[in-house]
mmCIF file of the N, C-alpha and C atoms, coordinates in Angstrom:
data_MODEL
# 
_entry.id   MODEL 
# 
loop_
_atom_site.group_PDB 
_atom_site.id 
_atom_site.type_symbol 
_atom_site.label_atom_id 
_atom_site.label_alt_id 
_atom_site.label_comp_id 
_atom_site.label_asym_id 
_atom_site.label_entity_id 
_atom_site.label_seq_id 
_atom_site.pdbx_PDB_ins_code 
_atom_site.Cartn_x 
_atom_site.Cartn_y 
_atom_site.Cartn_z 
_atom_site.occupancy 
_atom_site.B_iso_or_equiv 
_atom_site.pdbx_formal_charge 
_atom_site.auth_seq_id 
_atom_site.auth_comp_id 
_atom_site.auth_asym_id 
_atom_site.auth_atom_id 
_atom_site.pdbx_PDB_model_num 
ATOM 1   N N  . UNK A 1 1  ? 214.290 80.653 252.274 1.00 0.00 ? 1  UNK A N  1 
ATOM 2   C CA . UNK A 1 1  ? 213.145 80.044 253.641 1.00 0.00 ? 1  UNK A CA 1 
ATOM 3   C C  . UNK A 1 1  ? 212.387 79.629 252.951 1.00 0.00 ? 1  UNK A C  1 
ATOM 4   N N  . UNK A 1 2  ? 211.351 78.943 252.819 1.00 0.00 ? 2  UNK A N  1 
ATOM 5   C CA . UNK A 1 2  ? 210.562 77.876 252.087 1.00 0.00 ? 2  UNK A CA 1 
ATOM 6   C C  . UNK A 1 2  ? 209.471 78.782 252.122 1.00 0.00 ? 2  UNK A C  1 
ATOM 7   N N  . UNK A 1 3  ? 208.158 79.084 250.924 1.00 0.00 ? 3  UNK A N  1 
ATOM 8   C CA . UNK A 1 3  ? 207.566 79.776 251.054 1.00 0.00 ? 3  UNK A CA 1 
ATOM 9   C C  . UNK A 1 3  ? 206.184 78.879 251.740 1.00 0.00 ? 3  UNK A C  1 
ATOM 10  N N  . UNK A 1 4  ? 205.014 79.452 252.444 1.00 0.00 ? 4  UNK A N  1 
ATOM 11  C CA . UNK A 1 4  ? 203.699 78.696 253.246 1.00 0.00 ? 4  UNK A CA 1 
ATOM 12  C C  . UNK A 1 4  ? 202.542 79.532 252.285 1.00 0.00 ? 4  UNK A C  1 
ATOM 13  N N  . UNK A 1 5  ? 201.528 78.135 252.051 1.00 0.00 ? 5  UNK A N  1 
ATOM 14  C CA . UNK A 1 5  ? 200.605 78.288 251.620 1.00 0.00 ? 5  UNK A CA 1 
ATOM 15  C C  . UNK A 1 5  ? 199.789 79.079 253.078 1.00 0.00 ? 5  UNK A C  1 
ATOM 16  N N  . UNK A 1 6  ? 198.479 79.494 252.145 1.00 0.00 ? 6  UNK A N  1 
ATOM 17  C CA . UNK A 1 6  ? 197.627 80.225 253.226 1.00 0.00 ? 6  UNK A CA 1 
ATOM 18  C C  . UNK A 1 6  ? 196.721 78.783 253.624 1.00 0.00 ? 6  UNK A C  1 
ATOM 19  N N  . UNK A 1 7  ? 196.335 77.775 252.757 1.00 0.00 ? 7  UNK A N  1 
ATOM 20  C CA . UNK A 1 7  ? 196.188 76.590 253.504 1.00 0.00 ? 7  UNK A CA 1 
ATOM 21  C C  . UNK A 1 7  ? 196.337 76.059 254.152 1.00 0.00 ? 7  UNK A C  1 
ATOM 22  N N  . UNK A 1 8  ? 195.663 75.487 255.217 1.00 0.00 ? 8  UNK A N  1 
ATOM 23  C CA . UNK A 1 8  ? 195.999 74.545 255.687 1.00 0.00 ? 8  UNK A CA 1 
ATOM 24  C C  . UNK A 1 8  ? 195.949 72.912 255.669 1.00 0.00 ? 8  UNK A C  1 
ATOM 25  N N  . UNK A 1 9  ? 196.790 72.561 256.214 1.00 0.00 ? 9  UNK A N  1 
ATOM 26  C CA . UNK A 1 9  ? 196.831 70.670 256.050 1.00 0.00 ? 9  UNK A CA 1 
ATOM 27  C C  . UNK A 1 9  ? 196.147 70.074 257.612 1.00 0.00 ? 9  UNK A C  1 
ATOM 28  N N  . UNK A 1 10 ? 195.500 69.296 257.622 1.00 0.00 ? 10 UNK A N  1 
ATOM 29  C CA . UNK A 1 10 ? 194.831 68.492 258.666 1.00 0.00 ? 10 UNK A CA 1 
ATOM 30  C C  . UNK A 1 10 ? 194.713 66.918 258.545 1.00 0.00 ? 10 UNK A C  1 
ATOM 31  N N  . UNK A 1 11 ? 194.487 66.568 259.221 1.00 0.00 ? 11 UNK A N  1 
ATOM 32  C CA . UNK A 1 11 ? 194.484 64.758 259.100 1.00 0.00 ? 11 UNK A CA 1 
ATOM 33  C C  . UNK A 1 11 ? 193.484 64.138 258.924 1.00 0.00 ? 11 UNK A C  1 
ATOM 34  N N  . UNK A 1 12 ? 193.703 63.422 257.995 1.00 0.00 ? 12 UNK A N  1 
ATOM 35  C CA . UNK A 1 12 ? 191.717 62.923 257.698 1.00 0.00 ? 12 UNK A CA 1 
ATOM 36  C C  . UNK A 1 12 ? 192.352 61.414 258.146 1.00 0.00 ? 12 UNK A C  1 
ATOM 37  N N  . UNK A 1 13 ? 191.074 60.909 258.872 1.00 0.00 ? 13 UNK A N  1 
ATOM 38  C CA . UNK A 1 13 ? 190.992 59.430 259.034 1.00 0.00 ? 13 UNK A CA 1 
ATOM 39  C C  . UNK A 1 13 ? 190.140 58.513 257.908 1.00 0.00 ? 13 UNK A C  1 
ATOM 40  N N  . UNK A 1 14 ? 190.172 57.523 258.169 1.00 0.00 ? 14 UNK A N  1 
ATOM 41  C CA . UNK A 1 14 ? 190.255 56.715 256.842 1.00 0.00 ? 14 UNK A CA 1 
ATOM 42  C C  . UNK A 1 14 ? 188.934 56.805 256.744 1.00 0.00 ? 14 UNK A C  1 
ATOM 43  N N  . UNK A 1 15 ? 188.054 56.930 257.490 1.00 0.00 ? 15 UNK A N  1 
ATOM 44  C CA . UNK A 1 15 ? 186.282 57.076 257.009 1.00 0.00 ? 15 UNK A CA 1 
ATOM 45  C C  . UNK A 1 15 ? 186.079 58.471 256.465 1.00 0.00 ? 15 UNK A C  1 
ATOM 46  N N  . UNK A 1 16 ? 186.850 59.293 256.738 1.00 0.00 ? 16 UNK A N  1 
ATOM 47  C CA . UNK A 1 16 ? 186.882 61.192 255.639 1.00 0.00 ? 16 UNK A CA 1 
ATOM 48  C C  . UNK A 1 16 ? 187.250 60.712 254.428 1.00 0.00 ? 16 UNK A C  1 
ATOM 49  N N  . UNK A 1 17 ? 188.637 60.110 254.294 1.00 0.00 ? 17 UNK A N  1 
ATOM 50  C CA . UNK A 1 17 ? 189.469 59.697 253.429 1.00 0.00 ? 17 UNK A CA 1 
ATOM 51  C C  . UNK A 1 17 ? 188.121 59.119 252.086 1.00 0.00 ? 17 UNK A C  1 
ATOM 52  N N  . UNK A 1 18 ? 187.670 57.776 252.846 1.00 0.00 ? 18 UNK A N  1 
ATOM 53  C CA . UNK A 1 18 ? 186.060 57.263 251.888 1.00 0.00 ? 18 UNK A CA 1 
ATOM 54  C C  . UNK A 1 18 ? 185.636 58.028 251.891 1.00 0.00 ? 18 UNK A C  1 
ATOM 55  N N  . UNK A 1 19 ? 185.062 58.833 252.312 1.00 0.00 ? 19 UNK A N  1 
ATOM 56  C CA . UNK A 1 19 ? 183.792 59.421 251.830 1.00 0.00 ? 19 UNK A CA 1 
ATOM 57  C C  . UNK A 1 19 ? 183.588 60.829 251.151 1.00 0.00 ? 19 UNK A C  1 
ATOM 58  N N  . UNK A 1 20 ? 185.014 61.105 251.194 1.00 0.00 ? 20 UNK A N  1 
ATOM 59  C CA . UNK A 1 20 ? 185.441 62.309 250.714 1.00 0.00 ? 20 UNK A CA 1 
ATOM 60  C C  . UNK A 1 20 ? 186.169 62.165 249.023 1.00 0.00 ? 20 UNK A C  1 
ATOM 61  N N  . UNK A 1 21 ? 186.480 60.725 248.899 1.00 0.00 ? 21 UNK A N  1 
ATOM 62  C CA . UNK A 1 21 ? 187.245 60.150 247.635 1.00 0.00 ? 21 UNK A CA 1 
ATOM 63  C C  . UNK A 1 21 ? 185.790 59.365 246.446 1.00 0.00 ? 21 UNK A C  1 
ATOM 64  N N  . UNK A 1 22 ? 184.677 58.614 248.085 1.00 0.00 ? 22 UNK A N  1 
ATOM 65  C CA . UNK A 1 22 ? 184.012 57.736 247.237 1.00 0.00 ? 22 UNK A CA 1 
ATOM 66  C C  . UNK A 1 22 ? 185.058 56.605 247.080 1.00 0.00 ? 22 UNK A C  1 
ATOM 67  N N  . UNK A 1 23 ? 185.400 55.878 247.431 1.00 0.00 ? 23 UNK A N  1 
ATOM 68  C CA . UNK A 1 23 ? 186.367 54.923 247.219 1.00 0.00 ? 23 UNK A CA 1 
ATOM 69  C C  . UNK A 1 23 ? 186.415 54.263 248.809 1.00 0.00 ? 23 UNK A C  1 
ATOM 70  N N  . UNK A 1 24 ? 185.829 52.861 248.387 1.00 0.00 ? 24 UNK A N  1 
ATOM 71  C CA . UNK A 1 24 ? 186.137 52.021 249.681 1.00 0.00 ? 24 UNK A CA 1 
ATOM 72  C C  . UNK A 1 24 ? 187.581 51.780 250.282 1.00 0.00 ? 24 UNK A C  1 
ATOM 73  N N  . UNK A 1 25 ? 187.064 51.436 251.610 1.00 0.00 ? 25 UNK A N  1 
ATOM 74  C CA . UNK A 1 25 ? 188.563 51.257 252.728 1.00 0.00 ? 25 UNK A CA 1 
ATOM 75  C C  . UNK A 1 25 ? 189.185 49.703 251.953 1.00 0.00 ? 25 UNK A C  1 
ATOM 76  N N  . UNK A 1 26 ? 188.947 48.889 251.697 1.00 0.00 ? 26 UNK A N  1 
ATOM 77  C CA . UNK A 1 26 ? 189.527 47.866 251.078 1.00 0.00 ? 26 UNK A CA 1 
ATOM 78  C C  . UNK A 1 26 ? 190.511 48.442 249.676 1.00 0.00 ? 26 UNK A C  1 
ATOM 79  N N  . UNK A 1 27 ? 189.566 49.258 248.910 1.00 0.00 ? 27 UNK A N  1 
ATOM 80  C CA . UNK A 1 27 ? 189.680 49.822 247.686 1.00 0.00 ? 27 UNK A CA 1 
ATOM 81  C C  . UNK A 1 27 ? 191.197 50.679 248.010 1.00 0.00 ? 27 UNK A C  1 
ATOM 82  N N  . UNK A 1 28 ? 191.309 51.671 248.785 1.00 0.00 ? 28 UNK A N  1 
ATOM 83  C CA . UNK A 1 28 ? 192.764 52.718 249.270 1.00 0.00 ? 28 UNK A CA 1 
ATOM 84  C C  . UNK A 1 28 ? 193.695 51.777 249.717 1.00 0.00 ? 28 UNK A C  1 
ATOM 85  N N  . UNK A 1 29 ? 193.266 50.922 250.279 1.00 0.00 ? 29 UNK A N  1 
ATOM 86  C CA . UNK A 1 29 ? 194.582 50.049 250.786 1.00 0.00 ? 29 UNK A CA 1 
ATOM 87  C C  . UNK A 1 29 ? 195.606 49.261 249.627 1.00 0.00 ? 29 UNK A C  1 
ATOM 88  N N  . UNK A 1 30 ? 194.440 48.642 249.190 1.00 0.00 ? 30 UNK A N  1 
ATOM 89  C CA . UNK A 1 30 ? 195.131 48.414 247.754 1.00 0.00 ? 30 UNK A CA 1 
ATOM 90  C C  . UNK A 1 30 ? 195.354 49.305 246.876 1.00 0.00 ? 30 UNK A C  1 
ATOM 91  N N  . UNK A 1 31 ? 194.967 49.838 246.631 1.00 0.00 ? 31 UNK A N  1 
ATOM 92  C CA . UNK A 1 31 ? 195.904 51.339 245.682 1.00 0.00 ? 31 UNK A CA 1 
ATOM 93  C C  . UNK A 1 31 ? 197.214 51.886 246.404 1.00 0.00 ? 31 UNK A C  1 
ATOM 94  N N  . UNK A 1 32 ? 197.013 52.006 247.956 1.00 0.00 ? 32 UNK A N  1 
ATOM 95  C CA . UNK A 1 32 ? 197.896 51.839 248.426 1.00 0.00 ? 32 UNK A CA 1 
ATOM 96  C C  . UNK A 1 32 ? 199.329 51.299 248.157 1.00 0.00 ? 32 UNK A C  1 
ATOM 97  N N  . UNK A 1 33 ? 199.164 49.718 248.262 1.00 0.00 ? 33 UNK A N  1 
ATOM 98  C CA . UNK A 1 33 ? 200.252 48.848 248.385 1.00 0.00 ? 33 UNK A CA 1 
ATOM 99  C C  . UNK A 1 33 ? 200.793 48.868 246.811 1.00 0.00 ? 33 UNK A C  1 
ATOM 100 N N  . UNK A 1 34 ? 199.921 49.371 245.968 1.00 0.00 ? 34 UNK A N  1 
ATOM 101 C CA . UNK A 1 34 ? 200.435 49.686 244.849 1.00 0.00 ? 34 UNK A CA 1 
ATOM 102 C C  . UNK A 1 34 ? 201.080 50.687 243.998 1.00 0.00 ? 34 UNK A C  1 
ATOM 103 N N  . UNK A 1 35 ? 201.282 51.871 245.414 1.00 0.00 ? 35 UNK A N  1 
ATOM 104 C CA . UNK A 1 35 ? 201.865 52.704 245.382 1.00 0.00 ? 35 UNK A CA 1 
ATOM 105 C C  . UNK A 1 35 ? 201.290 54.038 244.563 1.00 0.00 ? 35 UNK A C  1 
ATOM 106 N N  . UNK A 1 36 ? 199.256 53.783 244.345 1.00 0.00 ? 36 UNK A N  1 
ATOM 107 C CA . UNK A 1 36 ? 199.111 54.707 243.611 1.00 0.00 ? 36 UNK A CA 1 
ATOM 108 C C  . UNK A 1 36 ? 197.652 55.528 244.450 1.00 0.00 ? 36 UNK A C  1 
ATOM 109 N N  . UNK A 1 37 ? 198.322 55.136 245.330 1.00 0.00 ? 37 UNK A N  1 
ATOM 110 C CA . UNK A 1 37 ? 197.512 56.190 246.857 1.00 0.00 ? 37 UNK A CA 1 
ATOM 111 C C  . UNK A 1 37 ? 198.109 56.583 247.721 1.00 0.00 ? 37 UNK A C  1 
ATOM 112 N N  . UNK A 1 38 ? 198.499 58.150 248.377 1.00 0.00 ? 38 UNK A N  1 
ATOM 113 C CA . UNK A 1 38 ? 199.041 58.422 249.171 1.00 0.00 ? 38 UNK A CA 1 
ATOM 114 C C  . UNK A 1 38 ? 199.103 57.305 250.755 1.00 0.00 ? 38 UNK A C  1 
ATOM 115 N N  . UNK A 1 39 ? 199.790 57.626 251.363 1.00 0.00 ? 39 UNK A N  1 
ATOM 116 C CA . UNK A 1 39 ? 200.578 56.632 252.383 1.00 0.00 ? 39 UNK A CA 1 
ATOM 117 C C  . UNK A 1 39 ? 199.672 57.617 253.286 1.00 0.00 ? 39 UNK A C  1 
ATOM 118 N N  . UNK A 1 40 ? 199.517 56.414 254.543 1.00 0.00 ? 40 UNK A N  1 
ATOM 119 C CA . UNK A 1 40 ? 199.073 57.275 255.653 1.00 0.00 ? 40 UNK A CA 1 
ATOM 120 C C  . UNK A 1 40 ? 200.122 57.122 256.584 1.00 0.00 ? 40 UNK A C  1 
ATOM 121 N N  . UNK A 1 41 ? 199.938 58.571 257.652 1.00 0.00 ? 41 UNK A N  1 
ATOM 122 C CA . UNK A 1 41 ? 201.475 58.710 258.391 1.00 0.00 ? 41 UNK A CA 1 
ATOM 123 C C  . UNK A 1 41 ? 200.430 58.113 259.969 1.00 0.00 ? 41 UNK A C  1 
ATOM 124 N N  . UNK A 1 42 ? 201.528 57.726 260.705 1.00 0.00 ? 42 UNK A N  1 
ATOM 125 C CA . UNK A 1 42 ? 201.499 56.724 262.005 1.00 0.00 ? 42 UNK A CA 1 
ATOM 126 C C  . UNK A 1 42 ? 200.972 58.115 262.378 1.00 0.00 ? 42 UNK A C  1 
ATOM 127 N N  . UNK A 1 43 ? 199.939 58.276 263.124 1.00 0.00 ? 43 UNK A N  1 
ATOM 128 C CA . UNK A 1 43 ? 199.836 59.342 264.637 1.00 0.00 ? 43 UNK A CA 1 
ATOM 129 C C  . UNK A 1 43 ? 199.920 59.041 266.027 1.00 0.00 ? 43 UNK A C  1 
ATOM 130 N N  . UNK A 1 44 ? 199.632 57.640 265.951 1.00 0.00 ? 44 UNK A N  1 
ATOM 131 C CA . UNK A 1 44 ? 199.978 57.118 268.015 1.00 0.00 ? 44 UNK A CA 1 
ATOM 132 C C  . UNK A 1 44 ? 199.996 55.540 267.627 1.00 0.00 ? 44 UNK A C  1 
ATOM 133 N N  . UNK A 1 45 ? 200.734 54.947 268.581 1.00 0.00 ? 45 UNK A N  1 
ATOM 134 C CA . UNK A 1 45 ? 200.567 53.728 267.965 1.00 0.00 ? 45 UNK A CA 1 
ATOM 135 C C  . UNK A 1 45 ? 199.710 52.823 267.635 1.00 0.00 ? 45 UNK A C  1 
ATOM 136 N N  . UNK A 1 46 ? 198.622 53.318 267.634 1.00 0.00 ? 46 UNK A N  1 
ATOM 137 C CA . UNK A 1 46 ? 197.592 52.361 267.125 1.00 0.00 ? 46 UNK A CA 1 
ATOM 138 C C  . UNK A 1 46 ? 196.843 53.081 266.403 1.00 0.00 ? 46 UNK A C  1 
ATOM 139 N N  . UNK A 1 47 ? 196.704 54.024 265.701 1.00 0.00 ? 47 UNK A N  1 
ATOM 140 C CA . UNK A 1 47 ? 195.542 54.911 264.730 1.00 0.00 ? 47 UNK A CA 1 
ATOM 141 C C  . UNK A 1 47 ? 196.841 55.822 263.543 1.00 0.00 ? 47 UNK A C  1 
ATOM 142 N N  . UNK A 1 48 ? 196.381 55.901 262.544 1.00 0.00 ? 48 UNK A N  1 
ATOM 143 C CA . UNK A 1 48 ? 196.845 56.264 261.648 1.00 0.00 ? 48 UNK A CA 1 
ATOM 144 C C  . UNK A 1 48 ? 195.980 57.521 260.784 1.00 0.00 ? 48 UNK A C  1 
ATOM 145 N N  . UNK A 1 49 ? 196.465 58.345 259.796 1.00 0.00 ? 49 UNK A N  1 
ATOM 146 C CA . UNK A 1 49 ? 195.508 59.518 259.462 1.00 0.00 ? 49 UNK A CA 1 
ATOM 147 C C  . UNK A 1 49 ? 196.559 59.720 257.946 1.00 0.00 ? 49 UNK A C  1 
ATOM 148 N N  . UNK A 1 50 ? 195.278 60.495 257.357 1.00 0.00 ? 50 UNK A N  1 
ATOM 149 C CA . UNK A 1 50 ? 195.914 60.933 255.663 1.00 0.00 ? 50 UNK A CA 1 
ATOM 150 C C  . UNK A 1 50 ? 196.112 62.023 255.667 1.00 0.00 ? 50 UNK A C  1 
ATOM 151 N N  . UNK A 1 51 ? 197.465 63.078 255.433 1.00 0.00 ? 51 UNK A N  1 
ATOM 152 C CA . UNK A 1 51 ? 197.458 64.562 255.369 1.00 0.00 ? 51 UNK A CA 1 
ATOM 153 C C  . UNK A 1 51 ? 196.254 64.825 254.024 1.00 0.00 ? 51 UNK A C  1 
ATOM 154 N N  . UNK A 1 52 ? 195.783 65.895 254.401 1.00 0.00 ? 52 UNK A N  1 
ATOM 155 C CA . UNK A 1 52 ? 194.498 66.091 253.452 1.00 0.00 ? 52 UNK A CA 1 
ATOM 156 C C  . UNK A 1 52 ? 195.214 66.857 252.243 1.00 0.00 ? 52 UNK A C  1 
ATOM 157 N N  . UNK A 1 53 ? 196.001 67.521 252.550 1.00 0.00 ? 53 UNK A N  1 
ATOM 158 C CA . UNK A 1 53 ? 196.739 68.196 251.023 1.00 0.00 ? 53 UNK A CA 1 
ATOM 159 C C  . UNK A 1 53 ? 196.799 67.149 249.921 1.00 0.00 ? 53 UNK A C  1 
ATOM 160 N N  . UNK A 1 54 ? 197.391 65.533 250.590 1.00 0.00 ? 54 UNK A N  1 
ATOM 161 C CA . UNK A 1 54 ? 198.042 64.523 249.551 1.00 0.00 ? 54 UNK A CA 1 
ATOM 162 C C  . UNK A 1 54 ? 196.702 63.722 248.860 1.00 0.00 ? 54 UNK A C  1 
ATOM 163 N N  . UNK A 1 55 ? 196.004 63.848 250.119 1.00 0.00 ? 55 UNK A N  1 
ATOM 164 C CA . UNK A 1 55 ? 194.433 63.372 249.280 1.00 0.00 ? 55 UNK A CA 1 
ATOM 165 C C  . UNK A 1 55 ? 193.790 64.150 248.028 1.00 0.00 ? 55 UNK A C  1 
ATOM 166 N N  . UNK A 1 56 ? 193.711 66.064 248.674 1.00 0.00 ? 56 UNK A N  1 
ATOM 167 C CA . UNK A 1 56 ? 193.604 66.712 247.543 1.00 0.00 ? 56 UNK A CA 1 
ATOM 168 C C  . UNK A 1 56 ? 194.147 66.660 246.241 1.00 0.00 ? 56 UNK A C  1 
ATOM 169 N N  . UNK A 1 57 ? 195.710 66.973 246.523 1.00 0.00 ? 57 UNK A N  1 
ATOM 170 C CA . UNK A 1 57 ? 196.437 66.606 245.259 1.00 0.00 ? 57 UNK A CA 1 
ATOM 171 C C  . UNK A 1 57 ? 195.951 64.903 244.149 1.00 0.00 ? 57 UNK A C  1 
ATOM 172 N N  . UNK A 1 58 ? 195.424 63.935 245.331 1.00 0.00 ? 58 UNK A N  1 
ATOM 173 C CA . UNK A 1 58 ? 195.621 62.893 244.470 1.00 0.00 ? 58 UNK A CA 1 
ATOM 174 C C  . UNK A 1 58 ? 194.236 63.407 243.712 1.00 0.00 ? 58 UNK A C  1 
ATOM 175 N N  . UNK A 1 59 ? 193.092 63.613 244.110 1.00 0.00 ? 59 UNK A N  1 
ATOM 176 C CA . UNK A 1 59 ? 192.065 64.149 243.651 1.00 0.00 ? 59 UNK A CA 1 
ATOM 177 C C  . UNK A 1 59 ? 192.375 64.852 242.564 1.00 0.00 ? 59 UNK A C  1 
ATOM 178 N N  . UNK A 1 60 ? 192.634 66.011 242.607 1.00 0.00 ? 60 UNK A N  1 
ATOM 179 C CA . UNK A 1 60 ? 192.899 66.905 241.384 1.00 0.00 ? 60 UNK A CA 1 
ATOM 180 C C  . UNK A 1 60 ? 193.396 66.097 240.141 1.00 0.00 ? 60 UNK A C  1 
ATOM 181 N N  . UNK A 1 61 ? 194.525 65.088 240.798 1.00 0.00 ? 61 UNK A N  1 
ATOM 182 C CA . UNK A 1 61 ? 195.527 64.694 239.532 1.00 0.00 ? 61 UNK A CA 1 
ATOM 183 C C  . UNK A 1 61 ? 194.141 63.209 238.813 1.00 0.00 ? 61 UNK A C  1 
ATOM 184 N N  . UNK A 1 62 ? 193.327 62.739 239.837 1.00 0.00 ? 62 UNK A N  1 
ATOM 185 C CA . UNK A 1 62 ? 192.445 62.450 238.962 1.00 0.00 ? 62 UNK A CA 1 
ATOM 186 C C  . UNK A 1 62 ? 191.436 62.830 238.031 1.00 0.00 ? 62 UNK A C  1 
ATOM 187 N N  . UNK A 1 63 ? 190.950 64.281 238.474 1.00 0.00 ? 63 UNK A N  1 
ATOM 188 C CA . UNK A 1 63 ? 189.839 65.286 237.522 1.00 0.00 ? 63 UNK A CA 1 
ATOM 189 C C  . UNK A 1 63 ? 190.901 65.628 236.334 1.00 0.00 ? 63 UNK A C  1 
ATOM 190 N N  . UNK A 1 64 ? 192.097 65.806 236.927 1.00 0.00 ? 64 UNK A N  1 
ATOM 191 C CA . UNK A 1 64 ? 193.213 66.097 235.374 1.00 0.00 ? 64 UNK A CA 1 
ATOM 192 C C  . UNK A 1 64 ? 193.496 65.369 234.644 1.00 0.00 ? 64 UNK A C  1 
ATOM 193 N N  . UNK A 1 65 ? 193.320 63.936 235.062 1.00 0.00 ? 65 UNK A N  1 
ATOM 194 C CA . UNK A 1 65 ? 193.580 62.818 234.296 1.00 0.00 ? 65 UNK A CA 1 
ATOM 195 C C  . UNK A 1 65 ? 192.117 62.352 233.317 1.00 0.00 ? 65 UNK A C  1 
ATOM 196 N N  . UNK A 1 66 ? 191.136 62.678 233.796 1.00 0.00 ? 66 UNK A N  1 
ATOM 197 C CA . UNK A 1 66 ? 189.699 62.361 232.967 1.00 0.00 ? 66 UNK A CA 1 
ATOM 198 C C  . UNK A 1 66 ? 189.855 64.063 232.056 1.00 0.00 ? 66 UNK A C  1 
ATOM 199 N N  . UNK A 1 67 ? 190.509 64.750 232.380 1.00 0.00 ? 67 UNK A N  1 
ATOM 200 C CA . UNK A 1 67 ? 189.641 65.578 231.382 1.00 0.00 ? 67 UNK A CA 1 
ATOM 201 C C  . UNK A 1 67 ? 190.787 65.933 230.400 1.00 0.00 ? 67 UNK A C  1 
ATOM 202 N N  . UNK A 1 68 ? 192.210 65.098 230.296 1.00 0.00 ? 68 UNK A N  1 
ATOM 203 C CA . UNK A 1 68 ? 193.051 65.310 229.217 1.00 0.00 ? 68 UNK A CA 1 
ATOM 204 C C  . UNK A 1 68 ? 192.681 64.700 228.226 1.00 0.00 ? 68 UNK A C  1 
# 
């Protein structure tokens, strides 16, 4: 049985991701295309979002890389 964390995962829209990371929309899409940013997931036929845990992990990896 897989262990679960107490952290809840939510879906973040692009504007929320941009605000949280401080990265512009166009740069987020560029980094996604380069495989350097978490991919969005399809929510409906016309909308996508980003899993919050993946965004948090990406931010943590940037911080760890800056302090290493």
